[in-house]
N, C-alpha and C positions, 0 to 999 in steps of 0.2 A: 537783077534787082539793083537799084541804085543804093550806094552807101549813104545811109542816113545818120551815121554816127561818125565822129571825127576819125580820120584815117591816120592821124598822128597824135602824139601826146597822151596815148594810153600809157600807163605806167611803165611796162617793159620797153616800149618804143622810146619813151622819154629817156629812160636810163641808157638805152643803147645808142641813140642818136645824139641827144643833147648833152648828156653827162658822161658819155664814153665809158659807162660802167661795164665791167666784164661779166658780172653776174646779174642777169635780168630777172632771175627767179625770186630774188629777195623782195620783201614787202616794205623794206625800210632802207633809206639811203641818206647819208649825210654828205652835203656838198658845200664847197666854197666857190669863190669867183674863179678859181683855177679850173674847176670842172666845166665851166662854160667857155673857156678860152679858145677851144679848138673849133667852135661852131659859129656860123653867122647868126647874129641876133634875130629873134622873132619880131618882126616889125608890123604885125597885123594882129587883130583881136583873135584870141584863141581860148579854149577851155581845157583844163586838165580834168582827169578822172581820178584824182587822188588829193590828199591833204598836203599843204605846205606851211611850214612855220619857220621863219628866219629872222635874223637880226642884222642890221647894217652897222658896219664898224667905222665907216668914214664916208666922205663925199655926200652927194645928193642925187636923187633921181626921182622921177614921177611915174606913177602907174594909174591907169583908169580902171576901176572895177565897177561894173554896172554903169551908173550915171555919175559916179563920183570920182574925183581925182585925189590921190594921196601922195604926199611927199615922203620919201624914205631918206632920212639923213642919219648921222651917227646916233646910235642908241635907239633907233626906231625898230620895233618889232612888227612884222607883217605876218598876218594869218589869212589864208584863203582855203576854203573848202572845195570839194569836188563840184564840177559842172557850173562854175561861175565864170563867165567870160571876163577877160581882162586884156588890157592893151598897154604895153610899155611905151611911154611917150618920149623916150630918148634911147640912145644906143650905148649908154654907160653900163655895159654888161660886166665891166671889170670892177665895179664898186665892191670893195671888200665886204664880204658877208659870210655868215654861216647859216645854212638852211637844212632842215630835215624834210624829207618827202616820205610819205607812207600811204598805203592803200587803206580803204575802208575795212578790209578784212584783216588788217594787221593785229588788232586787239581781239584776241580770242578768250574764252573763259579761262580764268575766273573774272576777267574784266567784264563789266555789264555791257550788254549789246547796245543800250541806249546812250552810252557815254559820249561818243563822238557827236551824234546829231544834237545833243543838248548844249554843246559848247557854243556860246553866242557869237564869238568872234569868227567862227567858220561859216556862219549863216549868210545868205545873200542879203544885201541891203543894210548891213550893219557897219559899225566902225571896225575896219580891218587892220588898223594900226594902233600901236601904243608907243608913246615916247617914254622911254624908261629913265628913271633916275640913275645916278651913278651906282648906287647900291644894287638896284634891280638889274642894271646892265651887267654888273659883276656877277651876280647870282645866276642870271640866265647863261652867261658864258661858262660858268662852272658846270651847269647842266650839259651844255654842248660838249665841253671837254670830256666829261665822264662818258657821254654817249659815244664819242669817237674812240675812247679808250676801250670800251666793251662792245664795240660794233659787231664783233664776231660771236657774241653770246646773246641770241635772240630773247631768251627769257629775261635777262638782265636789262636789255634795251627796252623791252616793253614796260618794265617796272619804272625805269628812269623817265621814259617818255611820258608815261601816265602821270608821274609826279610833276614833270615840267608843265604839262597841259593844265593840271589842277592849279599849279602856281600861277600860270598866266590867267586862268579863270578868276583867281582872287584879285590879281592886279587889275583886270578888266572891270570887275565889279567895283573896286575901290575908285578907279578913275571915273567911272560913270556916276558914282555917288558924289564924288568931290566936284564934278562938273556942275551939278545943280541945274539941270536943264529946265528952261522955262517951258510953259505950256506950248508955246509955238514951236520950240525946238523939238519937243517930244512929238508933236504932231508931224513935223517933217520926218523924223525917224520912222514913225508909224507908216507914213505915206511911202517912203522909200522901200520899206520892207514889203508892203503890200504890192507895190509895182513889181518887185523882183519875184514875187510869188505868182502874180496873175497876168503879167504883161503879154503872154502868148494868147490869152483869151480875151482880155479886157484892155481896150485902148482909150476909153473915154474918161475924162476927168470926173464926170458925173458918177461913174461906178465907184471910184475910190472915195469921193466925197460921201456918197451914200453909205459905204462901208464904215466910214469914220463918223457918221451921224452929223455931218455938217453940210453946208451948201457948197456947190461948186465954186461960187464966187468967193466965199471966204477961204476955201482951200487954195484957190488960185492966188489970192492976195498974200496969204501966209507963205506959200512956197516961193513966190517971186521975191518977197522981202527978205526971206531968210537965206535963199540960195542964189538969187540973181537970175534964175531960170524960171520959165513958166512950167506949170505942172505938165502940160501937154508935151513940152520939149523933153522933159525928163522921161516921160513914157516913151516917146519916139526914140530918144537916144539909147534907151535900154534895148528896145527892139532892134535898132540898127546895129548895135554892137553884136547882138546875137546873129543877125543876118550876115555880118562880115565874117564871123567865125564859121558859120555854116558854108559860106561861099568858098572859103579857103580850105576848110577841113573835111568837106564832104563832096560827093558827086551828085547831089540832088539837082534836078532840073529847077529852073526858076519857078515853074508852077508848083512843084513839090515843096520848094522852099517857102513859097508864099502860103501854101496850105499849112505847113508846119508852124509858120509864124502867126497864123490866125487871121490872115487877111482874106477877104472875099474876092478882091479884085487885083489881078496881077499888074494891071496898068497903073492903078493908084499906088501900089507899092513901088513900082519902078520910078514913077515920078517923084515920090517922096525920097527914095534912095538917091536919085540924081540931084535933087534940090539940096539935100543935106550934105552929100559927099562929093558932088561935082562930077560924078560918072555913073553910068548905068550899072546894075548888078553884073551883067555880062562883062562889061569893061573892067570892073573891079576884079572879077575872077581871073581875067586874063593878065 
């Protein structure tokens, strides 16, 4: 049977191969740029099966998450949840940073089971970065310093990490409230979230317009004006990022991949892939 789930970047494998961690049984790991120094950078789209929360201390680099690109510069906090494809757009893996990785099973009772899925910054199609003020940056670094200090005490780590995530939730809500999104910007955010929820089954602009109770024409106009991309391109880009991840991280045949991506016609998908990326799916995998 073909492997339909990523053959790398599961949490233990991630720790063993990319972070050179000696204990792959732990559900929590704190890393810095030094932990990535011994490995070649991952230069293709991939998905993790765990949570990541980190802060950049200097420099600049870009990452594509779904159909959006985010800049990580000093005092930028990055949060990515499980199963969200991402692509690092440069090879600056030495950017100074502190990052915690943990599995969905890390928080056990008395922590509520619904805690992690409710955090908005870990959800697909949301704003995955926060630019911190000097004071917020100082406070986040104090959390990381404490986490490093007590890293061998799981119960204490859980409490501190829980507090950090709640603190970030507060910052995220404050930033969104201060941003004062217009109706059009809110519509774009809704559209991006819907695409990330339904892109495997729904590829038409009409579906998303209908879900939002507006016409496809109006949705297309708003998305183009606010993002510079057409609504259809955003849908296609999201699907193709997933396709690249599956091509590199699984052994699925092209037909199996096409089925999983929700296309009826392998020929259509191959033509779309080649038109957008300049090579066929088979060529990309090679």
